[in-house]
All heavy atoms as TSV, in Angstrom:
chain	resi	resn	atom	element	x	y	z
A	1	MET	N	N	19.840	2.860	5.902
A	1	MET	CA	C	18.790	3.053	6.833
A	1	MET	C	C	18.136	1.653	7.130
A	1	MET	O	O	17.899	0.826	6.360
A	1	MET	CB	C	17.757	4.016	6.273
A	1	MET	CG	C	16.555	4.184	7.194
A	1	MET	SD	S	15.367	5.340	6.644
A	1	MET	CE	C	16.001	6.913	7.274
A	2	PHE	N	N	17.957	1.442	8.523
A	2	PHE	CA	C	17.372	0.183	8.950
A	2	PHE	C	C	15.848	0.308	8.971
A	2	PHE	O	O	15.426	1.244	9.520
A	2	PHE	CB	C	17.977	-0.305	10.275
A	2	PHE	CG	C	17.368	-1.471	10.787
A	2	PHE	CD1	C	17.655	-2.706	10.303
A	2	PHE	CD2	C	16.381	-1.453	11.851
A	2	PHE	CE1	C	16.992	-3.807	10.840
A	2	PHE	CE2	C	15.843	-2.541	12.332
A	2	PHE	CZ	C	16.235	-3.736	11.884
A	3	PHE	N	N	15.169	-0.724	8.456
A	3	PHE	CA	C	13.654	-0.784	8.621
A	3	PHE	C	C	13.472	-2.090	9.392
A	3	PHE	O	O	13.786	-3.202	9.005
A	3	PHE	CB	C	13.003	-0.951	7.206
A	3	PHE	CG	C	13.275	0.306	6.400
A	3	PHE	CD1	C	14.049	0.190	5.330
A	3	PHE	CD2	C	12.673	1.460	6.697
A	3	PHE	CE1	C	14.337	1.297	4.500
A	3	PHE	CE2	C	12.830	2.464	5.899
A	3	PHE	CZ	C	13.699	2.417	4.817
A	4	GLY	N	N	12.867	-1.920	10.643
A	4	GLY	CA	C	12.545	-2.993	11.546
A	4	GLY	C	C	11.452	-3.824	11.055
A	4	GLY	O	O	10.724	-3.481	10.002
A	5	PRO	N	N	11.026	-4.838	11.810
A	5	PRO	CA	C	9.988	-5.750	11.383
A	5	PRO	C	C	8.646	-5.110	11.314
A	5	PRO	O	O	7.822	-5.410	10.449
A	5	PRO	CB	C	9.894	-6.753	12.475
A	5	PRO	CG	C	10.976	-6.393	13.486
A	5	PRO	CD	C	11.765	-5.232	12.991
A	6	ALA	N	N	8.432	-3.928	11.979
A	6	ALA	CA	C	7.139	-3.219	11.993
A	6	ALA	C	C	6.946	-2.579	10.624
A	6	ALA	O	O	5.843	-2.344	10.210
A	6	ALA	CB	C	7.067	-2.138	13.039
A	7	GLU	N	N	7.935	-2.448	9.874
A	7	GLU	CA	C	7.871	-1.921	8.609
A	7	GLU	C	C	7.755	-2.788	7.402
A	7	GLU	O	O	7.634	-2.517	6.248
A	7	GLU	CB	C	9.050	-0.893	8.153
A	7	GLU	CG	C	9.021	0.404	9.009
A	7	GLU	CD	C	9.537	0.250	10.395
A	7	GLU	OE1	O	10.247	-0.659	10.670
A	7	GLU	OE2	O	9.248	1.118	11.215
A	8	VAL	N	N	7.711	-4.079	7.691
A	8	VAL	CA	C	7.581	-5.092	6.754
A	8	VAL	C	C	6.092	-5.214	6.295
A	8	VAL	O	O	5.304	-5.277	6.981
A	8	VAL	CB	C	7.993	-6.459	7.220
A	8	VAL	CG1	C	7.784	-7.619	6.200
A	8	VAL	CG2	C	9.512	-6.465	7.577
A	9	LEU	N	N	5.935	-5.036	4.948
A	9	LEU	CA	C	4.613	-5.093	4.405
A	9	LEU	C	C	4.188	-6.576	4.157
A	9	LEU	O	O	4.930	-7.425	3.752
A	9	LEU	CB	C	4.515	-4.435	3.088
A	9	LEU	CG	C	4.703	-2.853	3.143
A	9	LEU	CD1	C	5.244	-2.283	1.853
A	9	LEU	CD2	C	3.450	-2.224	3.596
A	10	THR	N	N	2.906	-6.911	4.422
A	10	THR	CA	C	2.403	-8.226	4.090
A	10	THR	C	C	2.141	-8.411	2.622
A	10	THR	O	O	2.241	-7.436	1.864
A	10	THR	CB	C	1.050	-8.384	4.821
A	10	THR	OG1	O	0.025	-7.557	4.301
A	10	THR	CG2	C	1.166	-8.231	6.317
A	11	ASP	N	N	1.871	-9.607	2.216
A	11	ASP	CA	C	1.634	-9.866	0.880
A	11	ASP	C	C	0.408	-9.068	0.402
A	11	ASP	O	O	0.444	-8.619	-0.797
A	11	ASP	CB	C	1.479	-11.335	0.571
A	11	ASP	CG	C	2.743	-12.157	0.691
A	11	ASP	OD1	O	3.826	-11.564	0.613
A	11	ASP	OD2	O	2.588	-13.338	0.935
A	12	ARG	N	N	-0.625	-9.001	1.160
A	12	ARG	CA	C	-1.860	-8.274	0.824
A	12	ARG	C	C	-1.576	-6.744	0.618
A	12	ARG	O	O	-2.016	-6.119	-0.198
A	12	ARG	CB	C	-2.912	-8.550	1.787
A	12	ARG	CG	C	-4.111	-7.748	1.579
A	12	ARG	CD	C	-4.857	-8.198	0.274
A	12	ARG	NE	N	-5.588	-9.341	0.529
A	12	ARG	CZ	C	-6.430	-9.970	-0.361
A	12	ARG	NH1	N	-6.575	-9.471	-1.552
A	12	ARG	NH2	N	-7.045	-11.025	-0.076
A	13	GLU	N	N	-0.759	-6.223	1.515
A	13	GLU	CA	C	-0.366	-4.852	1.487
A	13	GLU	C	C	0.469	-4.518	0.284
A	13	GLU	O	O	0.308	-3.516	-0.363
A	13	GLU	CB	C	0.375	-4.457	2.810
A	13	GLU	CG	C	-0.515	-4.455	3.994
A	13	GLU	CD	C	0.312	-4.355	5.330
A	13	GLU	OE1	O	1.468	-4.527	5.337
A	13	GLU	OE2	O	-0.363	-4.272	6.313
A	14	LEU	N	N	1.288	-5.488	-0.108
A	14	LEU	CA	C	2.125	-5.176	-1.301
A	14	LEU	C	C	1.198	-5.253	-2.568
A	14	LEU	O	O	1.288	-4.524	-3.505
A	14	LEU	CB	C	3.054	-6.339	-1.495
A	14	LEU	CG	C	4.318	-6.159	-0.678
A	14	LEU	CD1	C	5.260	-7.395	-0.632
A	14	LEU	CD2	C	5.190	-5.041	-0.924
A	15	ASP	N	N	0.182	-6.159	-2.499
A	15	ASP	CA	C	-0.783	-6.268	-3.613
A	15	ASP	C	C	-1.584	-4.947	-3.729
A	15	ASP	O	O	-1.802	-4.387	-4.778
A	15	ASP	CB	C	-1.881	-7.355	-3.467
A	15	ASP	CG	C	-1.094	-8.778	-3.685
A	15	ASP	OD1	O	-0.108	-8.842	-4.285
A	15	ASP	OD2	O	-1.776	-9.820	-3.200
A	16	VAL	N	N	-1.979	-4.407	-2.637
A	16	VAL	CA	C	-2.703	-3.074	-2.560
A	16	VAL	C	C	-1.755	-1.998	-3.094
A	16	VAL	O	O	-2.209	-1.156	-3.834
A	16	VAL	CB	C	-3.277	-2.805	-1.092
A	16	VAL	CG1	C	-3.612	-1.314	-0.926
A	16	VAL	CG2	C	-4.324	-3.721	-0.744
A	17	LEU	N	N	-0.524	-2.041	-2.727
A	17	LEU	CA	C	0.427	-1.055	-3.175
A	17	LEU	C	C	0.584	-1.024	-4.671
A	17	LEU	O	O	0.700	-0.014	-5.293
A	17	LEU	CB	C	1.728	-1.241	-2.386
A	17	LEU	CG	C	2.727	-0.142	-2.526
A	17	LEU	CD1	C	2.279	1.171	-1.962
A	17	LEU	CD2	C	4.004	-0.599	-1.715
A	18	ARG	N	N	0.710	-2.209	-5.236
A	18	ARG	CA	C	0.775	-2.393	-6.647
A	18	ARG	C	C	-0.519	-1.899	-7.264
A	18	ARG	O	O	-0.446	-1.299	-8.387
A	18	ARG	CB	C	0.940	-3.972	-6.981
A	18	ARG	CG	C	2.364	-4.429	-6.661
A	18	ARG	CD	C	2.526	-5.792	-7.083
A	18	ARG	NE	N	3.664	-6.449	-6.476
A	18	ARG	CZ	C	3.638	-7.298	-5.541
A	18	ARG	NH1	N	2.438	-7.776	-4.998
A	18	ARG	NH2	N	4.720	-7.722	-4.891
A	19	GLY	N	N	-1.620	-2.133	-6.709
A	19	GLY	CA	C	-2.843	-1.561	-7.246
A	19	GLY	C	C	-2.849	0.023	-7.310
A	19	GLY	O	O	-3.197	0.578	-8.214
A	20	LEU	N	N	-2.307	0.562	-6.148
A	20	LEU	CA	C	-2.127	2.008	-6.185
A	20	LEU	C	C	-1.238	2.509	-7.288
A	20	LEU	O	O	-1.535	3.560	-7.950
A	20	LEU	CB	C	-1.591	2.445	-4.855
A	20	LEU	CG	C	-2.319	2.581	-3.542
A	20	LEU	CD1	C	-1.512	2.953	-2.373
A	20	LEU	CD2	C	-3.494	3.478	-3.814
A	21	SER	N	N	-0.142	1.756	-7.601
A	21	SER	CA	C	0.754	2.214	-8.599
A	21	SER	C	C	0.200	2.105	-10.018
A	21	SER	O	O	0.589	2.822	-10.802
A	21	SER	CB	C	2.115	1.372	-8.447
A	21	SER	OG	O	1.794	-0.023	-8.976
A	22	SER	N	N	-0.931	1.330	-10.136
A	22	SER	CA	C	-1.552	1.171	-11.486
A	22	SER	C	C	-2.440	2.418	-11.716
A	22	SER	O	O	-2.989	2.545	-12.910
A	22	SER	CB	C	-2.309	-0.048	-11.522
A	22	SER	OG	O	-3.461	0.015	-10.694
A	23	GLY	N	N	-2.796	3.205	-10.767
A	23	GLY	CA	C	-3.571	4.380	-10.833
A	23	GLY	C	C	-5.063	4.058	-10.697
A	23	GLY	O	O	-5.918	4.948	-11.026
A	24	LYS	N	N	-5.402	2.797	-10.249
A	24	LYS	CA	C	-6.779	2.391	-10.117
A	24	LYS	C	C	-7.316	3.083	-8.917
A	24	LYS	O	O	-6.696	3.503	-7.957
A	24	LYS	CB	C	-6.933	0.892	-9.885
A	24	LYS	CG	C	-6.478	0.083	-11.076
A	24	LYS	CD	C	-6.608	-1.401	-10.791
A	24	LYS	CE	C	-6.136	-2.141	-12.008
A	24	LYS	NZ	N	-6.200	-3.617	-11.734
A	25	THR	N	N	-8.746	3.204	-8.963
A	25	THR	CA	C	-9.428	3.830	-7.877
A	25	THR	C	C	-9.489	2.738	-6.713
A	25	THR	O	O	-9.186	1.543	-6.922
A	25	THR	CB	C	-10.954	4.058	-8.246
A	25	THR	OG1	O	-11.582	2.874	-8.545
A	25	THR	CG2	C	-11.035	5.115	-9.394
A	26	ARG	N	N	-9.864	3.235	-5.524
A	26	ARG	CA	C	-10.120	2.273	-4.457
A	26	ARG	C	C	-11.002	1.184	-4.707
A	26	ARG	O	O	-10.782	0.019	-4.318
A	26	ARG	CB	C	-10.439	3.097	-3.102
A	26	ARG	CG	C	-9.414	3.943	-2.524
A	26	ARG	CD	C	-10.037	4.581	-1.321
A	26	ARG	NE	N	-8.983	5.575	-0.743
A	26	ARG	CZ	C	-9.294	6.443	0.102
A	26	ARG	NH1	N	-10.572	6.601	0.522
A	26	ARG	NH2	N	-8.310	7.248	0.588
A	27	GLU	N	N	-12.083	1.523	-5.301
A	27	GLU	CA	C	-13.089	0.618	-5.691
A	27	GLU	C	C	-12.701	-0.480	-6.630
A	27	GLU	O	O	-12.918	-1.699	-6.423
A	27	GLU	CB	C	-14.417	1.301	-6.250
A	27	GLU	CG	C	-15.133	2.148	-5.264
A	27	GLU	CD	C	-14.505	3.529	-4.991
A	27	GLU	OE1	O	-13.480	3.939	-5.662
A	27	GLU	OE2	O	-14.909	4.218	-4.038
A	28	ALA	N	N	-11.874	-0.154	-7.525
A	28	ALA	CA	C	-11.335	-1.011	-8.490
A	28	ALA	C	C	-10.229	-1.947	-7.870
A	28	ALA	O	O	-10.253	-3.190	-8.174
A	28	ALA	CB	C	-10.688	-0.341	-9.664
A	29	ILE	N	N	-9.353	-1.350	-7.031
A	29	ILE	CA	C	-8.406	-2.116	-6.248
A	29	ILE	C	C	-9.108	-3.124	-5.392
A	29	ILE	O	O	-8.702	-4.312	-5.380
A	29	ILE	CB	C	-7.486	-1.340	-5.481
A	29	ILE	CG1	C	-6.610	-0.356	-6.395
A	29	ILE	CG2	C	-6.480	-2.117	-4.610
A	29	ILE	CD1	C	-5.874	0.727	-5.779
A	30	ALA	N	N	-10.086	-2.766	-4.744
A	30	ALA	CA	C	-10.873	-3.708	-3.785
A	30	ALA	C	C	-11.554	-4.817	-4.681
A	30	ALA	O	O	-11.398	-5.962	-4.198
A	30	ALA	CB	C	-11.885	-2.815	-2.972
A	31	ALA	N	N	-12.097	-4.495	-5.656
A	31	ALA	CA	C	-12.748	-5.488	-6.580
A	31	ALA	C	C	-11.675	-6.480	-7.090
A	31	ALA	O	O	-11.922	-7.664	-7.050
A	31	ALA	CB	C	-13.472	-4.825	-7.731
A	32	ASP	N	N	-10.597	-5.946	-7.509
A	32	ASP	CA	C	-9.514	-6.866	-7.955
A	32	ASP	C	C	-8.972	-7.896	-6.845
A	32	ASP	O	O	-8.623	-8.962	-7.234
A	32	ASP	CB	C	-8.297	-6.039	-8.437
A	32	ASP	CG	C	-8.476	-5.357	-9.762
A	32	ASP	OD1	O	-9.590	-5.672	-10.461
A	32	ASP	OD2	O	-7.645	-4.527	-10.139
A	33	GLN	N	N	-8.999	-7.384	-5.603
A	33	GLN	CA	C	-8.539	-8.100	-4.497
A	33	GLN	C	C	-9.570	-9.015	-3.858
A	33	GLN	O	O	-9.380	-9.676	-2.855
A	33	GLN	CB	C	-7.809	-7.158	-3.524
A	33	GLN	CG	C	-6.658	-6.364	-3.901
A	33	GLN	CD	C	-5.507	-7.277	-4.202
A	33	GLN	OE1	O	-5.306	-8.281	-3.482
A	33	GLN	NE2	N	-4.829	-7.079	-5.380
A	34	TYR	N	N	-10.884	-8.766	-4.283
A	34	TYR	CA	C	-11.983	-9.470	-3.749
A	34	TYR	C	C	-12.230	-9.159	-2.247
A	34	TYR	O	O	-12.445	-10.028	-1.362
A	34	TYR	CB	C	-11.945	-11.017	-3.894
A	34	TYR	CG	C	-11.790	-11.475	-5.308
A	34	TYR	CD1	C	-10.562	-11.868	-5.892
A	34	TYR	CD2	C	-12.888	-11.422	-6.177
A	34	TYR	CE1	C	-10.527	-12.229	-7.252
A	34	TYR	CE2	C	-12.869	-11.784	-7.450
A	34	TYR	CZ	C	-11.650	-12.117	-8.007
A	34	TYR	OH	O	-11.489	-12.522	-9.330
A	35	ILE	N	N	-12.104	-7.838	-1.960
A	35	ILE	CA	C	-12.225	-7.423	-0.603
A	35	ILE	C	C	-13.180	-6.120	-0.648
A	35	ILE	O	O	-13.292	-5.608	-1.712
A	35	ILE	CB	C	-10.962	-7.090	0.123
A	35	ILE	CG1	C	-10.050	-5.891	-0.707
A	35	ILE	CG2	C	-10.033	-8.249	0.316
A	35	ILE	CD1	C	-8.848	-5.494	-0.041
A	36	SER	N	N	-13.567	-5.778	0.472
A	36	SER	CA	C	-14.504	-4.641	0.540
A	36	SER	C	C	-13.600	-3.309	0.563
A	36	SER	O	O	-12.437	-3.398	0.828
A	36	SER	CB	C	-15.320	-4.625	1.811
A	36	SER	OG	O	-14.595	-4.261	2.984
A	37	VAL	N	N	-14.289	-2.230	0.176
A	37	VAL	CA	C	-13.540	-0.901	0.170
A	37	VAL	C	C	-12.988	-0.594	1.535
A	37	VAL	O	O	-11.949	-0.113	1.795
A	37	VAL	CB	C	-14.438	0.148	-0.397
A	37	VAL	CG1	C	-13.777	1.559	-0.296
A	37	VAL	CG2	C	-14.716	-0.120	-1.938
A	38	ASN	N	N	-13.890	-0.947	2.579
A	38	ASN	CA	C	-13.461	-0.675	3.939
A	38	ASN	C	C	-12.253	-1.497	4.381
A	38	ASN	O	O	-11.378	-1.030	5.049
A	38	ASN	CB	C	-14.526	-0.992	4.886
A	38	ASN	CG	C	-15.596	0.247	4.994
A	38	ASN	OD1	O	-15.243	1.345	4.636
A	38	ASN	ND2	N	-16.852	-0.123	5.428
A	39	THR	N	N	-12.131	-2.781	3.945
A	39	THR	CA	C	-10.926	-3.569	4.147
A	39	THR	C	C	-9.812	-3.037	3.511
A	39	THR	O	O	-8.680	-2.962	4.018
A	39	THR	CB	C	-11.255	-4.988	3.771
A	39	THR	OG1	O	-12.322	-5.534	4.515
A	39	THR	CG2	C	-10.028	-5.847	3.951
A	40	LEU	N	N	-10.008	-2.555	2.175
A	40	LEU	CA	C	-8.878	-1.949	1.465
A	40	LEU	C	C	-8.368	-0.659	2.197
A	40	LEU	O	O	-7.142	-0.565	2.290
A	40	LEU	CB	C	-9.404	-1.585	0.091
A	40	LEU	CG	C	-8.295	-0.824	-0.790
A	40	LEU	CD1	C	-7.304	-1.713	-1.286
A	40	LEU	CD2	C	-8.988	0.007	-1.876
A	41	LYS	N	N	-9.228	0.133	2.757
A	41	LYS	CA	C	-8.861	1.313	3.494
A	41	LYS	C	C	-7.956	0.897	4.678
A	41	LYS	O	O	-7.002	1.618	5.018
A	41	LYS	CB	C	-10.071	2.064	3.932
A	41	LYS	CG	C	-10.772	2.879	2.759
A	41	LYS	CD	C	-11.959	3.645	3.318
A	41	LYS	CE	C	-12.730	4.196	2.201
A	41	LYS	NZ	N	-13.990	4.990	2.687
A	42	ALA	N	N	-8.300	-0.156	5.337
A	42	ALA	CA	C	-7.504	-0.680	6.426
A	42	ALA	C	C	-6.224	-1.067	5.978
A	42	ALA	O	O	-5.138	-0.698	6.648
A	42	ALA	CB	C	-8.218	-1.752	7.173
A	43	HIS	N	N	-6.052	-1.695	4.920
A	43	HIS	CA	C	-4.704	-2.106	4.264
A	43	HIS	C	C	-4.017	-0.865	3.900
A	43	HIS	O	O	-2.756	-0.831	4.098
A	43	HIS	CB	C	-4.949	-3.037	3.106
A	43	HIS	CG	C	-5.330	-4.386	3.417
A	43	HIS	ND1	N	-4.714	-5.246	4.336
A	43	HIS	CD2	C	-6.435	-5.159	2.938
A	43	HIS	CE1	C	-5.294	-6.354	4.528
A	43	HIS	NE2	N	-6.361	-6.323	3.729
A	44	LEU	N	N	-4.596	0.013	3.308
A	44	LEU	CA	C	-3.975	1.287	2.938
A	44	LEU	C	C	-3.391	2.104	4.067
A	44	LEU	O	O	-2.348	2.681	4.100
A	44	LEU	CB	C	-4.874	2.334	2.149
A	44	LEU	CG	C	-5.246	1.754	0.629
A	44	LEU	CD1	C	-6.340	2.784	0.139
A	44	LEU	CD2	C	-4.048	1.855	-0.138
A	45	SER	N	N	-4.192	2.142	5.153
A	45	SER	CA	C	-3.788	2.763	6.433
A	45	SER	C	C	-2.468	2.102	6.913
A	45	SER	O	O	-1.623	2.842	7.356
A	45	SER	CB	C	-4.862	2.640	7.418
A	45	SER	OG	O	-4.469	3.323	8.656
A	46	ALA	N	N	-2.408	0.789	6.866
A	46	ALA	CA	C	-1.316	0.080	7.331
A	46	ALA	C	C	-0.120	0.423	6.454
A	46	ALA	O	O	1.087	0.582	6.938
A	46	ALA	CB	C	-1.523	-1.372	7.456
A	47	VAL	N	N	-0.321	0.382	5.131
A	47	VAL	CA	C	0.761	0.673	4.173
A	47	VAL	C	C	1.352	2.047	4.436
A	47	VAL	O	O	2.534	2.257	4.571
A	47	VAL	CB	C	0.290	0.548	2.701
A	47	VAL	CG1	C	1.340	1.113	1.700
A	47	VAL	CG2	C	0.009	-0.898	2.377
A	48	TYR	N	N	0.402	3.089	4.524
A	48	TYR	CA	C	0.884	4.396	4.772
A	48	TYR	C	C	1.645	4.549	6.030
A	48	TYR	O	O	2.675	5.258	6.114
A	48	TYR	CB	C	-0.319	5.390	4.809
A	48	TYR	CG	C	-1.039	5.709	3.418
A	48	TYR	CD1	C	-0.671	4.948	2.311
A	48	TYR	CD2	C	-1.980	6.706	3.364
A	48	TYR	CE1	C	-1.301	5.259	1.094
A	48	TYR	CE2	C	-2.573	6.950	2.191
A	48	TYR	CZ	C	-2.341	6.268	1.086
A	48	TYR	OH	O	-2.840	6.610	-0.141
A	49	ARG	N	N	1.145	3.885	7.043
A	49	ARG	CA	C	1.902	3.924	8.365
A	49	ARG	C	C	3.275	3.344	8.249
A	49	ARG	O	O	4.371	3.830	8.691
A	49	ARG	CB	C	1.144	3.303	9.415
A	49	ARG	CG	C	1.720	3.231	10.759
A	49	ARG	CD	C	0.850	2.542	11.822
A	49	ARG	NE	N	0.179	1.388	11.402
A	49	ARG	CZ	C	0.769	0.130	11.319
A	49	ARG	NH1	N	2.056	0.005	11.559
A	49	ARG	NH2	N	-0.032	-0.917	10.952
A	50	LYS	N	N	3.395	2.206	7.642
A	50	LYS	CA	C	4.654	1.383	7.455
A	50	LYS	C	C	5.610	2.118	6.669
A	50	LYS	O	O	6.846	1.930	6.874
A	50	LYS	CB	C	4.312	-0.006	6.987
A	50	LYS	CG	C	3.643	-0.883	8.052
A	50	LYS	CD	C	3.354	-2.280	7.519
A	50	LYS	CE	C	2.689	-3.088	8.531
A	50	LYS	NZ	N	2.510	-4.428	8.076
A	51	VAL	N	N	5.212	2.848	5.738
A	51	VAL	CA	C	6.113	3.565	4.831
A	51	VAL	C	C	6.240	5.006	5.169
A	51	VAL	O	O	6.873	5.825	4.423
A	51	VAL	CB	C	5.842	3.354	3.304
A	51	VAL	CG1	C	6.018	1.866	2.866
A	51	VAL	CG2	C	4.552	3.927	2.829
A	52	ALA	N	N	5.599	5.381	6.228
A	52	ALA	CA	C	5.653	6.852	6.792
A	52	ALA	C	C	5.179	7.776	5.616
A	52	ALA	O	O	5.852	8.830	5.396
A	52	ALA	CB	C	7.016	7.100	7.238
A	53	ALA	N	N	4.003	7.566	5.102
A	53	ALA	CA	C	3.378	8.453	4.085
A	53	ALA	C	C	2.116	8.825	4.562
A	53	ALA	O	O	1.412	8.234	5.315
A	53	ALA	CB	C	3.231	7.518	2.772
A	54	LYS	N	N	1.735	10.040	3.961
A	54	LYS	CA	C	0.440	10.654	4.263
A	54	LYS	C	C	-0.414	10.787	2.975
A	54	LYS	O	O	-1.506	11.289	3.102
A	54	LYS	CB	C	0.657	12.072	4.898
A	54	LYS	CG	C	1.304	12.032	6.249
A	54	LYS	CD	C	1.337	13.303	6.957
A	54	LYS	CE	C	2.137	13.095	8.168
A	54	LYS	NZ	N	1.680	14.012	9.239
A	55	SER	N	N	-0.019	10.309	1.866
A	55	SER	CA	C	-0.714	10.448	0.589
A	55	SER	C	C	-0.305	9.222	-0.300
A	55	SER	O	O	0.767	8.657	-0.002
A	55	SER	CB	C	-0.384	11.723	-0.088
A	55	SER	OG	O	0.944	11.750	-0.554
A	56	ARG	N	N	-1.045	9.081	-1.263
A	56	ARG	CA	C	-0.815	7.995	-2.329
A	56	ARG	C	C	0.536	8.284	-2.945
A	56	ARG	O	O	1.356	7.411	-3.179
A	56	ARG	CB	C	-1.912	7.982	-3.308
A	56	ARG	CG	C	-1.704	7.039	-4.426
A	56	ARG	CD	C	-2.769	7.101	-5.511
A	56	ARG	NE	N	-3.995	6.533	-5.078
A	56	ARG	CZ	C	-4.736	5.791	-5.846
A	56	ARG	NH1	N	-4.423	5.555	-7.136
A	56	ARG	NH2	N	-5.874	5.208	-5.294
A	57	ALA	N	N	0.810	9.558	-3.306
A	57	ALA	CA	C	2.065	9.881	-3.978
A	57	ALA	C	C	3.301	9.605	-3.084
A	57	ALA	O	O	4.286	9.106	-3.489
A	57	ALA	CB	C	2.059	11.448	-4.421
A	58	GLN	N	N	3.142	9.944	-1.780
A	58	GLN	CA	C	4.232	9.777	-0.856
A	58	GLN	C	C	4.490	8.198	-0.715
A	58	GLN	O	O	5.519	7.802	-0.643
A	58	GLN	CB	C	3.955	10.320	0.453
A	58	GLN	CG	C	4.128	11.843	0.651
A	58	GLN	CD	C	3.862	12.418	2.035
A	58	GLN	OE1	O	3.131	11.811	2.700
A	58	GLN	NE2	N	4.535	13.504	2.206
A	59	ALA	N	N	3.370	7.498	-0.550
A	59	ALA	CA	C	3.447	5.992	-0.417
A	59	ALA	C	C	4.191	5.354	-1.547
A	59	ALA	O	O	5.087	4.480	-1.407
A	59	ALA	CB	C	2.119	5.384	-0.091
A	60	LEU	N	N	3.730	5.765	-2.714
A	60	LEU	CA	C	4.448	5.292	-3.943
A	60	LEU	C	C	5.841	5.634	-4.076
A	60	LEU	O	O	6.644	4.746	-4.461
A	60	LEU	CB	C	3.586	5.677	-5.240
A	60	LEU	CG	C	2.221	4.989	-5.291
A	60	LEU	CD1	C	1.454	5.628	-6.513
A	60	LEU	CD2	C	2.206	3.562	-5.338
A	61	ALA	N	N	6.154	6.941	-3.771
A	61	ALA	CA	C	7.538	7.282	-3.859
A	61	ALA	C	C	8.338	6.583	-2.843
A	61	ALA	O	O	9.528	6.065	-3.247
A	61	ALA	CB	C	7.646	8.851	-3.622
A	62	GLU	N	N	7.859	6.332	-1.636
A	62	GLU	CA	C	8.669	5.641	-0.751
A	62	GLU	C	C	8.858	4.090	-1.037
A	62	GLU	O	O	9.840	3.551	-0.858
A	62	GLU	CB	C	8.146	5.795	0.716
A	62	GLU	CG	C	8.843	5.145	1.837
A	62	GLU	CD	C	10.272	5.682	2.050
A	62	GLU	OE1	O	10.541	6.767	1.638
A	62	GLU	OE2	O	11.066	4.958	2.651
A	63	ALA	N	N	7.747	3.524	-1.570
A	63	ALA	CA	C	7.822	2.203	-1.979
A	63	ALA	C	C	8.898	1.992	-3.134
A	63	ALA	O	O	9.625	1.031	-3.117
A	63	ALA	CB	C	6.447	1.674	-2.400
A	64	GLU	N	N	8.874	2.974	-3.970
A	64	GLU	CA	C	9.791	2.843	-5.070
A	64	GLU	C	C	11.157	3.033	-4.599
A	64	GLU	O	O	12.105	2.231	-4.959
A	64	GLU	CB	C	9.527	4.049	-6.109
A	64	GLU	CG	C	10.393	3.911	-7.400
A	64	GLU	CD	C	9.978	2.840	-8.246
A	64	GLU	OE1	O	8.789	2.439	-8.360
A	64	GLU	OE2	O	10.870	2.335	-8.982
A	65	ARG	N	N	11.422	3.924	-3.579
A	65	ARG	CA	C	12.744	4.091	-3.017
A	65	ARG	C	C	13.188	2.846	-2.291
A	65	ARG	O	O	14.426	2.437	-2.385
A	65	ARG	CB	C	12.672	5.287	-2.022
A	65	ARG	CG	C	14.145	5.655	-1.547
A	65	ARG	CD	C	13.974	6.722	-0.485
A	65	ARG	NE	N	13.521	6.179	0.802
A	65	ARG	CZ	C	14.190	5.457	1.603
A	65	ARG	NH1	N	15.382	5.131	1.379
A	65	ARG	NH2	N	13.731	5.054	2.802
A	66	ARG	N	N	12.262	2.128	-1.571
A	66	ARG	CA	C	12.647	0.909	-0.855
A	66	ARG	C	C	12.747	-0.374	-1.830
A	66	ARG	O	O	13.078	-1.414	-1.403
A	66	ARG	CB	C	11.614	0.677	0.059
A	66	ARG	CG	C	11.614	1.652	1.257
A	66	ARG	CD	C	10.652	1.239	2.295
A	66	ARG	NE	N	10.504	2.230	3.355
A	66	ARG	CZ	C	9.859	2.080	4.503
A	66	ARG	NH1	N	9.366	0.901	4.813
A	66	ARG	NH2	N	9.871	3.112	5.293
A	67	GLY	N	N	12.428	-0.179	-3.090
A	67	GLY	CA	C	12.440	-1.255	-4.083
A	67	GLY	C	C	11.242	-2.271	-3.966
A	67	GLY	O	O	11.338	-3.439	-4.444
A	68	LEU	N	N	10.137	-1.748	-3.509
A	68	LEU	CA	C	8.963	-2.558	-3.313
A	68	LEU	C	C	8.135	-2.707	-4.595
A	68	LEU	O	O	7.285	-3.603	-4.742
A	68	LEU	CB	C	8.131	-2.069	-2.150
A	68	LEU	CG	C	8.736	-2.046	-0.690
A	68	LEU	CD1	C	7.887	-1.423	0.317
A	68	LEU	CD2	C	9.067	-3.413	-0.360
A	69	LEU	N	N	8.345	-1.679	-5.404
A	69	LEU	CA	C	7.571	-1.704	-6.702
A	69	LEU	C	C	8.548	-1.822	-7.915
A	69	LEU	O	O	9.641	-1.486	-7.891
A	69	LEU	CB	C	6.876	-0.390	-6.854
A	69	LEU	CG	C	5.755	-0.125	-5.916
A	69	LEU	CD1	C	5.111	1.279	-6.130
A	69	LEU	CD2	C	4.658	-1.133	-6.021
């Protein structure tokens, strides 16, 4: 399956995805990244869109399938 440039995750999005995989809360991930929770939500939205997920579990499963984690 081909993933075009629109599906490429940024370094920050990958960091957020790794935070999700650790089971941390949004607040903890935001604090670790030195960003606001609202900024984190924007990154999460982009991650979910790029990996075609509607939930944390779907995003993590797809990221694992793609070898991102």
